[in-house]
Backbone as ProteinMPNN parsed JSONL, in Angstrom:
{"seq_chain_A": "MVGDKGQIQTTKALAKFCTEHHCPPGWIARLNEIAELLEQDDKKLVLTRLKIFKGGGMGSFIDFWPEVSFENETPEYIEVLWWALLGHWRSQMDRL", "coords_chain_A": {"N_chain_A": [[-12.126, -155.158, -146.247], [-10.133, -157.112, -144.525], [-8.94, -158.207, -141.89], [-9.741, -156.749, -138.8], [-9.559, -153.426, -136.731], [-8.058, -154.496, -134.245], [-6.524, -156.745, -135.317], [-4.331, -156.097, -137.281], [-2.995, -153.65, -135.928], [-1.741, -155.379, -133.929], [-0.235, -157.221, -135.322], [1.467, -155.595, -137.068], [2.392, -154.412, -134.633], [4.193, -156.717, -133.431], [5.507, -157.66, -135.522], [7.342, -155.154, -135.657], [8.376, -155.547, -132.835], [10.088, -158.153, -133.577], [11.908, -157.318, -135.24], [13.342, -155.111, -133.766], [14.539, -156.934, -132.309], [15.761, -158.637, -133.644], [15.134, -160.714, -134.879], [14.796, -163.256, -137.707], [15.377, -162.146, -140.835], [13.197, -163.077, -142.939], [11.333, -164.119, -141.54], [10.167, -161.703, -140.537], [9.379, -160.147, -142.663], [7.337, -161.691, -143.674], [5.61, -161.23, -141.526], [5.066, -158.396, -141.769], [3.974, -158.627, -144.445], [1.574, -159.753, -144.03], [0.281, -157.752, -142.558], [0.057, -156.043, -144.343], [-1.861, -157.762, -146.161], [-3.872, -158.011, -144.346], [-5.412, -155.837, -144.604], [-6.178, -155.653, -146.72], [-8.636, -157.582, -149.291], [-8.699, -160.5, -149.289], [-9.33, -162.786, -147.943], [-8.554, -165.631, -147.915], [-5.957, -165.607, -149.108], [-4.68, -164.402, -147.038], [-5.09, -166.068, -144.659], [-3.739, -168.518, -145.929], [-1.211, -167.633, -145.645], [-0.465, -167.363, -143.057], [-0.68, -170.126, -141.884], [1.968, -170.881, -142.012], [2.895, -169.931, -139.225], [1.55, -171.261, -137.581], [2.914, -173.93, -137.087], [5.179, -175.642, -134.745], [8.622, -176.412, -133.201], [12.222, -177.303, -134.41], [13.13, -174.179, -136.247], [11.037, -172.995, -136.941], [8.864, -170.515, -136.31], [8.036, -169.719, -133.351], [10.642, -171.036, -132.602], [12.545, -168.837, -132.519], [14.624, -166.691, -130.23], [14.414, -163.878, -128.683], [16.448, -161.227, -128.514], [17.834, -158.794, -126.107], [17.817, -155.655, -126.359], [17.553, -153.28, -125.887], [18.987, -150.955, -123.087], [17.579, -150.688, -120.829], [16.525, -153.062, -120.953], [15.811, -156.647, -119.817], [16.745, -159.891, -120.236], [14.747, -161.401, -118.845], [12.39, -160.101, -118.914], [12.332, -159.416, -121.754], [11.548, -161.945, -122.539], [8.982, -162.462, -121.256], [7.439, -160.23, -122.347], [7.534, -161.232, -125.37], [6.063, -163.868, -125.231], [4.059, -162.789, -124.44], [2.979, -161.489, -126.538], [3.253, -162.787, -128.789], [1.341, -164.219, -127.812], [-1.399, -162.98, -127.982], [-0.983, -162.052, -130.147], [-1.503, -164.376, -131.9], [-4.266, -165.229, -130.524], [-5.744, -163.214, -131.695], [-5.446, -163.53, -134.414], [-6.293, -165.939, -134.69], [-9.344, -165.255, -134.909], [-9.851, -164.848, -137.521]], "CA_chain_A": [[-10.609, -155.101, -145.235], [-9.757, -158.729, -144.079], [-8.628, -157.742, -140.692], [-10.209, -155.516, -138.115], [-7.871, -152.855, -136.5], [-6.753, -154.659, -133.495], [-5.696, -157.94, -135.707], [-3.856, -155.204, -137.777], [-2.14, -153.407, -135.17], [-1.142, -156.561, -133.225], [0.462, -157.792, -136.271], [2.545, -154.589, -136.843], [3.288, -154.383, -132.959], [4.971, -157.704, -133.475], [6.663, -156.813, -136.36], [8.373, -154.291, -134.936], [9.205, -156.289, -131.754], [11.095, -158.907, -134.126], [12.532, -156.229, -135.779], [14.034, -154.503, -132.711], [14.989, -158.107, -131.046], [16.925, -159.395, -134.324], [14.144, -161.789, -135.76], [15.349, -163.587, -138.861], [14.085, -161.158, -141.965], [12.092, -163.961, -143.406], [9.813, -164.06, -140.776], [10.004, -160.182, -140.4], [8.74, -159.915, -143.936], [6.393, -162.286, -143.805], [4.633, -160.533, -141.069], [4.464, -157.353, -142.994], [2.949, -158.966, -145.469], [0.474, -160.307, -143.193], [-0.433, -157.034, -141.816], [-0.793, -155.801, -145.76], [-2.671, -158.502, -146.384], [-5.268, -157.737, -143.347], [-5.753, -154.266, -144.616], [-6.963, -155.867, -148.091], [-10.089, -158.27, -149.026], [-8.357, -161.485, -149.643], [-9.369, -163.501, -146.712], [-7.857, -167.132, -148.206], [-4.58, -165.314, -148.9], [-4.128, -164.238, -145.252], [-5.052, -167.631, -144.126], [-2.414, -169.207, -146.476], [0.13, -166.767, -145.018], [-0.58, -167.664, -141.494], [-0.096, -171.083, -141.964], [3.514, -170.931, -141.642], [3.241, -169.718, -138.507], [1.357, -172.238, -136.794], [3.873, -175.141, -136.199], [6.284, -175.436, -133.929], [9.828, -177.122, -133.954], [13.113, -176.253, -135.078], [13.385, -173.876, -137.659], [9.933, -172.491, -136.555], [8.781, -168.934, -135.456], [8.535, -169.897, -131.743], [11.923, -171.304, -132.227], [13.212, -167.272, -132.457], [14.099, -166.124, -129.29], [14.924, -162.234, -128.809], [17.867, -160.741, -127.666], [18.127, -157.881, -125.332], [18.375, -154.683, -127.567], [17.822, -151.858, -125.692], [20.142, -150.703, -121.944], [16.146, -151.034, -119.83], [15.517, -154.545, -121.064], [16.648, -157.485, -119.426], [16.413, -161.071, -120.338], [13.476, -161.942, -118.243], [11.598, -158.762, -119.339], [11.982, -159.282, -123.321], [10.91, -163.388, -122.492], [7.617, -162.715, -121.044], [7.048, -159.261, -123.625], [7.791, -162.133, -126.565], [5.557, -164.721, -124.886], [2.403, -162.143, -124.243], [2.815, -160.823, -127.094], [2.696, -163.476, -129.368], [0.053, -165.163, -127.506], [-2.306, -161.946, -127.925], [-1.281, -162.01, -131.503], [-2.325, -165.634, -132.181], [-5.55, -165.093, -130.333], [-6.354, -162.17, -132.68], [-5.242, -164.046, -135.802], [-7.898, -167.379, -134.309], [-10.648, -164.654, -134.707], [-10.352, -165.265, -138.948]], "C_chain_A": [[-10.795, -156.349, -144.805], [-9.699, -158.493, -142.552], [-9.266, -156.466, -139.873], [-8.616, -154.882, -137.494], [-6.935, -153.454, -135.552], [-5.75, -155.803, -133.978], [-4.374, -157.283, -136.482], [-2.841, -154.636, -137.272], [-1.216, -154.291, -134.408], [-0.346, -156.937, -133.942], [1.515, -156.753, -136.869], [3.17, -154.287, -135.861], [4.483, -155.436, -133.142], [5.974, -157.899, -134.498], [7.566, -156.05, -136.227], [9.376, -154.591, -133.597], [10.178, -157.125, -132.485], [11.726, -157.892, -134.889], [13.814, -155.593, -135.054], [15.011, -155.806, -131.934], [15.712, -158.931, -132.384], [16.181, -160.668, -134.739], [14.677, -161.963, -137.202], [14.76, -162.926, -139.884], [13.129, -161.89, -142.437], [10.859, -163.683, -142.765], [9.261, -162.394, -140.409], [9.091, -159.604, -141.405], [7.358, -160.442, -144.135], [4.916, -162.017, -142.855], [4.508, -159.122, -141.573], [3.99, -157.503, -144.306], [1.488, -159.259, -145.277], [-0.398, -159.002, -143.143], [-0.939, -156.134, -143.155], [-2.103, -156.167, -145.858], [-4.093, -158.38, -145.401], [-6.367, -156.365, -144.412], [-6.52, -154.398, -146.314], [-8.134, -156.789, -148.039], [-9.51, -159.777, -149.518], [-8.33, -162.508, -148.604], [-8.365, -164.995, -146.761], [-6.404, -167.107, -148.214], [-3.866, -165.498, -147.574], [-4.036, -165.471, -144.575], [-3.807, -168.8, -144.878], [-1.16, -168.605, -145.462], [0.357, -167.611, -143.362], [-0.073, -168.994, -141.184], [1.215, -171.516, -141.381], [3.762, -170.749, -140.242], [2.379, -170.442, -137.091], [1.797, -173.645, -136.198], [4.61, -174.686, -135.414], [7.717, -176.596, -134.393], [10.71, -176.233, -134.293], [13.139, -175.267, -136.005], [11.933, -172.711, -137.495], [9.79, -171.206, -136.388], [8.891, -168.837, -134.297], [9.783, -170.498, -131.426], [13.15, -170.072, -132.103], [13.403, -167.3, -130.695], [15.109, -165.033, -128.904], [15.686, -162.1, -127.907], [17.467, -159.384, -127.064], [18.604, -156.887, -126.314], [18.326, -153.144, -126.827], [18.165, -151.795, -123.524], [18.763, -151.018, -120.953], [15.71, -151.814, -119.827], [16.432, -155.715, -119.964], [15.955, -158.999, -120.095], [15.146, -161.54, -119.976], [12.226, -160.896, -118.906], [11.114, -159.06, -120.709], [11.273, -160.753, -123.052], [9.531, -163.297, -122.44], [6.812, -161.426, -122.345], [6.65, -160.482, -124.966], [6.323, -163.058, -126.242], [3.72, -163.93, -125.04], [2.174, -161.764, -125.266], [2.255, -161.654, -128.797], [1.674, -164.596, -129.074], [-1.024, -164.351, -127.808], [-1.963, -162.255, -129.466], [-1.914, -163.378, -132.244], [-3.649, -165.426, -131.665], [-6.423, -163.933, -131.093], [-6.571, -162.963, -134.04], [-6.455, -165.592, -135.826], [-9.291, -166.581, -134.596], [-11.018, -164.705, -136.772], [-10.852, -165.945, -139.545]], "O_chain_A": [[-11.99, -156.637, -144.729], [-10.795, -158.689, -142.025], [-9.248, -155.326, -140.337], [-7.445, -155.255, -137.555], [-5.71, -153.331, -135.568], [-4.632, -155.996, -133.5], [-3.325, -157.911, -136.333], [-1.743, -154.827, -137.795], [-0.033, -153.989, -134.254], [0.696, -157.147, -133.321], [2.577, -157.295, -137.174], [4.343, -153.915, -135.912], [5.645, -155.051, -133.015], [7.131, -158.26, -134.283], [8.672, -156.285, -136.713], [10.508, -154.185, -133.329], [11.323, -156.91, -132.088], [12.714, -158.616, -135.016], [14.954, -155.536, -135.514], [15.963, -155.618, -131.176], [16.269, -159.978, -132.053], [16.862, -161.679, -134.914], [14.981, -160.971, -137.864], [13.538, -163.053, -139.948], [12.019, -161.361, -142.39], [9.788, -163.227, -143.165], [8.117, -162.075, -140.082], [8.217, -158.774, -141.152], [6.424, -159.817, -144.637], [3.75, -162.32, -143.107], [3.319, -158.877, -141.779], [3.674, -156.614, -145.097], [0.532, -159.092, -146.035], [-1.558, -159.005, -143.555], [-2.043, -155.589, -143.164], [-3.129, -155.496, -145.749], [-5.214, -158.668, -145.822], [-7.556, -156.214, -144.698], [-7.175, -153.54, -146.907], [-8.71, -156.913, -146.958], [-10.24, -160.182, -150.423], [-7.267, -163.095, -148.402], [-7.621, -165.355, -145.848], [-5.656, -167.945, -147.709], [-2.987, -166.249, -147.152], [-3.025, -165.863, -143.991], [-3.2, -169.696, -144.289], [-0.41, -169.235, -144.716], [1.287, -168.259, -142.882], [0.832, -169.134, -140.361], [1.421, -172.327, -140.477], [4.774, -171.307, -139.817], [2.577, -170.178, -135.905], [1.32, -174.285, -135.261], [4.801, -173.479, -135.263], [7.848, -177.296, -135.398], [10.562, -175.025, -134.478], [13.204, -175.891, -137.064], [12.014, -171.607, -138.034], [10.876, -170.635, -136.299], [9.697, -168.023, -133.849], [10.148, -170.578, -130.253], [14.308, -170.251, -131.727], [12.555, -167.801, -129.956], [16.326, -165.195, -128.815], [15.725, -162.618, -126.791], [16.594, -158.824, -127.727], [19.586, -157.1, -127.025], [18.94, -152.137, -127.178], [17.559, -152.569, -122.784], [19.097, -151.841, -120.101], [14.699, -152.017, -119.154], [17.542, -155.492, -119.481], [14.761, -159.091, -120.38], [14.455, -162.093, -120.831], [11.171, -161.368, -119.329], [9.92, -159.036, -121.007], [10.119, -160.694, -123.475], [8.817, -163.845, -123.28], [5.85, -161.716, -123.056], [5.509, -160.519, -125.427], [5.439, -162.912, -127.087], [2.671, -164.36, -125.519], [0.973, -161.514, -125.371], [1.372, -161.334, -129.593], [1.294, -165.53, -129.779], [-1.988, -165.096, -127.984], [-2.9, -162.806, -130.043], [-2.779, -163.275, -133.114], [-4.433, -165.445, -132.614], [-7.65, -163.856, -131.019], [-7.646, -163.023, -134.638], [-7.153, -166.044, -136.734], [-10.333, -167.232, -134.521], [-12.151, -164.618, -137.246], [-10.956, -165.745, -140.755]]}, "name": "protein", "num_of_chains": 1, "seq": "MVGDKGQIQTTKALAKFCTEHHCPPGWIARLNEIAELLEQDDKKLVLTRLKIFKGGGMGSFIDFWPEVSFENETPEYIEVLWWALLGHWRSQMDRL"}
């Protein structure tokens, strides 16, 4: 296994958040692929798939803005949750 439990769980949590908050399907598919690859033994392939998440700018992963999806959410809550989850995921992936 390439990834540890924390890396795999954080990737799956980010994919779930993105699914629930209307992230473009291509990003969700890539996150799910990375979660699967972390459970396998090809570190080079995982690192290759992660490269697309490193950049910024228009059309990048961080260009996505999550929408309120549940009645107990506010835009401020979603924004903080998004940045916290994304930051934690990136720090987990930096350990590869």
